[in-house]
ZAMARGU-4260 file (C-alpha; in steps of 0.2 Angstrom, whole numbers, plus 5000, padded with zeros to 4 digits):
<rodrens>
0) 5669/5872/5460 | 5670/5866/5478 | 5660/5866/5494 | 5669/5877/5507 | 5659/5873/5522
5) 5643/5864/5526 | 5632/5864/5542 | 5618/5852/5545 | 5601/5859/5550 | 5588/5851/5561
10) 5574/5846/5548 | 5556/5849/5553 | 5551/5834/5543 | 5558/5821/5531 | 5559/5834/5517
15) 5564/5852/5517 | 5581/5860/5522 | 5594/5848/5528 | 5610/5859/5527 | 5617/5876/5524
20) 5633/5878/5514 | 5646/5890/5506 | 5651/5886/5488 | 5666/5892/5478 | 5660/5893/5460
25) 5677/5899/5453 | 5692/5909/5459 | 5681/5925/5457 | 5664/5920/5464 | 5659/5912/5481
30) 5641/5911/5487 | 5638/5909/5506 | 5622/5903/5515 | 5616/5892/5501 | 5603/5879/5506
35) 5602/5860/5502 | 5585/5854/5503 | 5575/5838/5500 | 5560/5839/5488 | 5544/5830/5491
40) 5550/5818/5478 | 5566/5814/5488 | 5577/5823/5476 | 5590/5835/5483 | 5589/5854/5477
45) 5599/5869/5481 | 5592/5887/5484 | 5602/5903/5484 | 5602/5914/5500 | 5588/5925/5503
50) 5585/5942/5511 | 5568/5944/5519 | 5561/5930/5508 | 5568/5936/5492 | 5582/5927/5483
55) 5598/5937/5481 | 5603/5929/5465 | 5597/5918/5451 | 5606/5901/5447 | 5603/5893/5430
60) 5598/5875/5429 | 5615/5869/5423 | 5625/5878/5437 | 5611/5872/5450 | 5614/5854/5445
65) 5633/5856/5447 | 5631/5864/5464 | 5618/5851/5469 | 5630/5837/5465 | 5644/5844/5475
70) 5633/5848/5490 | 5625/5831/5489 | 5643/5823/5489 | 5648/5833/5505 | 5631/5828/5513
75) 5635/5810/5510 | 5651/5812/5520 | 5640/5815/5535 | 5634/5798/5532 | 5620/5804/5521
80) 5608/5804/5536 | 5597/5818/5541 | 5603/5826/5557 | 5595/5826/5574 | 5596/5838/5588
85) 5609/5828/5597 | 5620/5827/5581 | 5622/5845/5575 | 5638/5844/5565 | 5648/5856/5554
90) 5662/5851/5542 | 5674/5861/5531 | 5676/5852/5514 | 5694/5849/5509
</rodrens>
């Protein structure tokens, strides 16, 4: 599994979405437009893409933990800091 691309988003507050990313699960499956978010308790969480407010796929807890760890590692390459309007950056993971 690897993060293919991550783009930081402007947070509305100190929690909520901080990045959107694409993840390659294995050689057969890639998911685009995942969301990396910070929960009210300060933990990172990932959410699948949605269509008109409905999730387009379900991710089990074990896989969600793996994706979260990978996305958090790439996010930390941005300095682990929340973006601001003058620092909108995108990075392709290697």
